C-alpha positions as CSV (number, residue, x, y, z in Angstrom):
1,M,-44.6,69.7,-19.8
2,L,-46.1,72.1,-17.4
3,G,-45.7,69.8,-14.6
4,Y,-42.2,68.9,-14.8
5,V,-41.5,72.9,-14.5
6,R,-43.5,72.8,-11.7
7,D,-42.0,69.9,-10.2
8,K,-38.8,71.3,-10.8
9,M,-39.9,74.6,-9.4
10,M,-41.1,73.3,-6.4
11,T,-37.9,71.0,-5.3
12,A,-35.9,74.3,-5.2
13,R,-38.1,75.9,-3.2
14,L,-38.2,73.1,-1.1
15,R,-34.2,73.0,-1.3
16,A,-33.9,76.5,-0.7
17,R,-36.1,76.6,2.6
18,Y,-34.2,73.1,4.4
19,E,-30.6,75.0,3.9
20,R,-32.4,78.1,5.3
21,Q,-34.0,76.4,8.0
22,V,-30.7,74.5,8.6
23,Q,-28.7,77.9,8.9
24,E,-30.9,79.4,11.1
25,R,-30.9,76.5,13.6
26,L,-26.8,76.5,13.0
27,S,-27.0,79.8,14.2
28,Q,-29.3,79.4,17.3
29,L,-27.4,76.5,18.2
30,V,-24.0,78.7,17.9
31,E,-25.5,81.3,19.6
32,G,-26.7,79.3,22.5
33,V,-23.4,78.0,23.5
34,G,-22.2,80.2,26.1
35,P,-18.4,79.8,27.6
36,R,-18.0,76.9,30.4
37,V,-14.9,75.3,32.1
38,V,-13.7,72.8,29.3
39,S,-13.2,70.5,32.2
40,E,-16.9,70.3,33.0
41,E,-17.9,69.4,29.7
42,P,-18.7,65.7,28.2
43,G,-18.2,66.2,24.7
44,G,-14.6,66.1,24.6
45,W,-14.0,69.2,24.1
46,M,-10.4,70.3,22.8
47,P,-8.6,73.3,24.3
48,V,-7.4,75.8,22.2
49,G,-5.8,78.5,24.6
50,S,-7.2,81.6,26.1
51,G,-5.9,85.7,26.2
52,K,-2.7,85.5,24.3
53,T,-1.7,82.0,25.2
54,R,-0.8,80.6,22.0
55,M,-1.8,77.1,20.7
56,T,1.1,74.5,20.5
57,E,1.7,73.1,17.0
58,Q,0.5,69.9,17.5
59,S,-2.9,71.4,19.0
60,R,-2.8,73.2,15.7
61,Q,-2.3,70.4,13.5
62,D,-4.7,68.6,15.6
63,L,-7.3,71.5,15.3
64,R,-6.5,71.6,11.3
65,Q,-7.1,68.1,10.8
66,Q,-10.6,67.7,12.9
67,V,-11.9,71.2,10.9
68,R,-10.6,69.2,7.4
69,E,-12.2,65.8,8.2
70,L,-15.6,67.7,9.4
71,V,-16.0,69.9,6.2
72,R,-15.4,66.5,4.1
73,G,-17.9,64.8,6.3
74,N,-20.3,66.8,7.8
75,P,-22.8,68.4,5.0
76,H,-23.7,71.1,7.7
77,A,-20.3,71.9,7.7
78,R,-19.6,71.7,4.3
79,N,-22.8,73.9,3.2
80,V,-21.3,76.8,5.5
81,L,-17.8,76.3,3.5
82,R,-19.7,76.5,0.0
83,L,-22.0,79.5,1.5
84,L,-19.7,81.7,2.3
85,E,-17.9,80.7,-0.7
86,A,-20.7,81.4,-3.0
87,Y,-21.6,85.5,-1.5
88,V,-17.9,86.1,-0.9
89,V,-15.8,84.8,-3.3
90,G,-18.0,83.9,-6.4
91,D,-18.4,84.5,-10.0
92,G,-19.3,88.2,-9.5
93,L,-15.8,88.9,-8.2
94,R,-13.8,91.6,-9.5
95,L,-10.7,93.5,-9.4
96,T,-11.0,96.6,-10.3
97,V,-8.3,99.5,-10.9
98,S,-8.7,102.8,-10.3
99,P,-6.6,106.3,-10.1
100,K,-5.1,107.3,-6.9
101,K,-7.2,109.7,-4.6
102,G,-6.5,113.4,-6.2
103,A,-5.5,112.0,-9.5
104,S,-7.7,112.4,-12.5
105,I,-8.8,109.6,-14.6
106,A,-8.1,111.4,-18.2
107,S,-4.1,111.3,-17.0
108,E,-4.1,107.7,-15.4
109,A,-6.1,106.1,-17.9
110,P,-3.3,104.4,-19.8
111,E,-1.6,102.9,-16.7
112,I,-5.3,101.7,-15.4
113,D,-5.8,100.2,-18.5
114,Q,-2.1,98.4,-18.6
115,L,-2.8,97.4,-14.9
116,S,-6.0,95.6,-15.6
117,D,-4.7,93.5,-18.6
118,L,-1.3,92.7,-16.5
119,W,-3.7,91.3,-13.7
120,Q,-5.6,89.4,-15.8
121,S,-2.7,88.4,-17.8
122,F,-1.9,86.3,-14.9
123,L,-5.3,85.4,-14.1
124,E,-5.2,82.9,-16.9
125,E,-1.9,82.3,-16.9
126,N,-2.6,80.5,-13.4
127,R,-6.0,79.3,-14.0
128,S,-5.3,75.9,-12.9
129,H,-3.1,76.7,-9.8
130,F,-4.8,79.9,-8.1
131,S,-8.4,81.2,-7.4
132,Y,-10.2,83.6,-5.2
133,R,-12.5,80.8,-4.0
134,E,-9.5,78.4,-3.3
135,Y,-7.6,81.4,-1.2
136,A,-10.4,81.9,0.9
137,R,-11.3,78.5,1.6
138,R,-8.0,77.5,2.7
139,V,-8.4,80.9,5.1
140,W,-11.3,79.7,6.5
141,R,-11.0,75.8,6.7
142,D,-7.3,76.3,7.8
143,G,-6.9,79.6,9.2
144,E,-4.3,80.9,7.0
145,C,-3.2,80.3,3.5
146,F,0.3,80.7,2.2
147,L,1.2,81.2,-2.1
148,R,4.4,81.5,-2.8
149,L,5.7,83.4,-6.3
150,F,8.3,81.7,-8.2
151,A,8.8,85.4,-10.6
152,D,10.4,85.0,-13.9
153,Q,11.8,87.2,-15.8
154,S,8.9,87.9,-18.1
155,W,5.1,88.5,-16.9
156,P,3.2,87.0,-15.7
157,P,4.8,85.1,-12.7
158,T,3.3,81.8,-11.5
159,V,2.3,80.9,-8.2
160,R,1.9,77.9,-5.8
161,F,-0.5,77.4,-2.8
162,I,1.6,75.7,0.5
163,D,-0.6,73.8,2.3
164,A,-0.1,75.3,6.3
165,E,1.1,71.7,7.5
166,R,4.1,72.8,5.4
167,I,5.2,75.6,7.3
168,G,6.5,74.6,10.7
169,P,9.4,74.9,13.0
170,S,12.6,73.4,12.8
171,I,13.8,71.3,15.8
172,D,17.1,74.6,16.1
173,D,14.2,76.9,16.5
174,P,10.9,74.6,18.0
175,E,9.2,78.4,19.4
176,S,9.3,80.1,15.8
177,Q,6.2,78.3,14.5
178,G,7.3,78.0,11.4
179,I,7.9,81.6,10.6
180,V,11.2,83.5,11.4
181,T,11.1,86.9,12.5
182,N,13.0,89.8,13.9
183,Q,13.7,88.9,17.1
184,N,12.3,93.0,18.3
185,D,9.2,92.9,16.4
186,V,7.1,90.0,15.2
187,E,5.3,92.1,12.8
188,D,8.7,91.6,11.0
189,V,8.7,88.9,9.0
190,E,12.1,87.5,7.0
191,G,11.4,84.3,5.9
192,Y,8.9,80.6,6.1
193,I,10.2,77.6,7.3
194,L,9.3,74.6,4.4
195,L,9.0,71.1,5.8
196,H,9.9,68.0,3.9
197,R,6.0,66.7,3.2
198,D,7.3,63.0,4.5
199,H,9.7,63.3,7.2
200,G,9.3,67.1,8.4
201,D,13.0,67.9,7.9
202,V,14.1,71.4,6.7
203,I,14.2,71.9,3.0
204,Q,14.5,75.7,3.0
205,V,13.5,79.0,4.6
206,I,11.6,80.7,2.0
207,P,12.2,84.4,1.9
208,A,9.2,86.2,3.5
209,D,9.2,88.7,0.5
210,V,7.8,86.0,-2.3
211,V,5.4,84.4,-0.1
212,L,2.0,86.3,0.7
213,H,0.4,84.6,3.8
214,T,-3.1,86.1,5.0
215,R,-4.3,84.8,8.8
216,Y,-8.0,84.2,10.0
217,G,-9.1,85.1,13.2
218,V,-6.0,86.1,14.9
219,D,-4.4,90.0,16.0
220,T,-1.3,91.4,13.5
221,N,1.1,89.8,16.4
222,E,0.4,86.2,16.2
223,K,2.1,84.1,14.1
224,R,-0.5,81.9,12.7
225,G,-4.2,81.9,12.1
226,V,-7.1,79.8,13.5
227,S,-10.1,78.2,11.6
228,F,-13.1,80.2,11.3
229,F,-14.6,77.1,12.4
230,I,-12.8,76.6,15.7
231,S,-15.7,78.2,17.5
232,I,-18.9,75.5,16.0
233,L,-16.6,72.3,15.2
234,K,-18.2,70.7,18.3
235,P,-21.6,72.6,17.5
236,L,-21.6,71.3,14.0
237,E,-20.7,67.8,15.5
238,K,-23.2,67.5,17.7
239,F,-26.0,69.0,15.4
240,Q,-25.3,65.8,13.1
241,E,-25.8,63.8,16.0
242,W,-28.9,64.9,16.9
243,Q,-30.8,65.1,13.8
């Protein structure tokens, strides 16, 4: 029995040491990648724009597909995403309600308890459709996440994720990136263009007030996000080849 326990502990230590060494080597590899001219790269690097030059719709789709395939097939990419999920949105993540600044806890206590109960009932009702973990995973992997709210007459409402490729430009407005905004203010979003899953025709424009859209790696005046993996996509692929 003692031998079995000792072997299990040794295996766990070896696994932890391996994961640490992999992360250290990945960090060294990524930090060692300096800026180089794309045309001089021998590895088929994909230009994704510089400065405020935004990506084309096709390049965004290609990048998203590359990252998804990498996360599915590359154990190191999968491990990076798994570690992000575990440490940022793991089992210990909780939403807590506190009184507004300046308000006394005693006076706000009933409302705080009620809000906590309402949020908990929302999570329980949508547990098969929503989780902190999946929301964060989509943001890191795809560079953005769309969550649609279907309001009911009674609490709690229902939510559904919208795949990033389902939000896209229409034929009439190919430069919209699938997001309709105020002509004078790109940050004032009015709606999201939902495309058919198969043939890409416009199904509807979803009002902005029923969609929660989180973007990663871009400024506030950019409509679409970019994947967390964009800067380590090629190093991860090369790292896999070098092993």
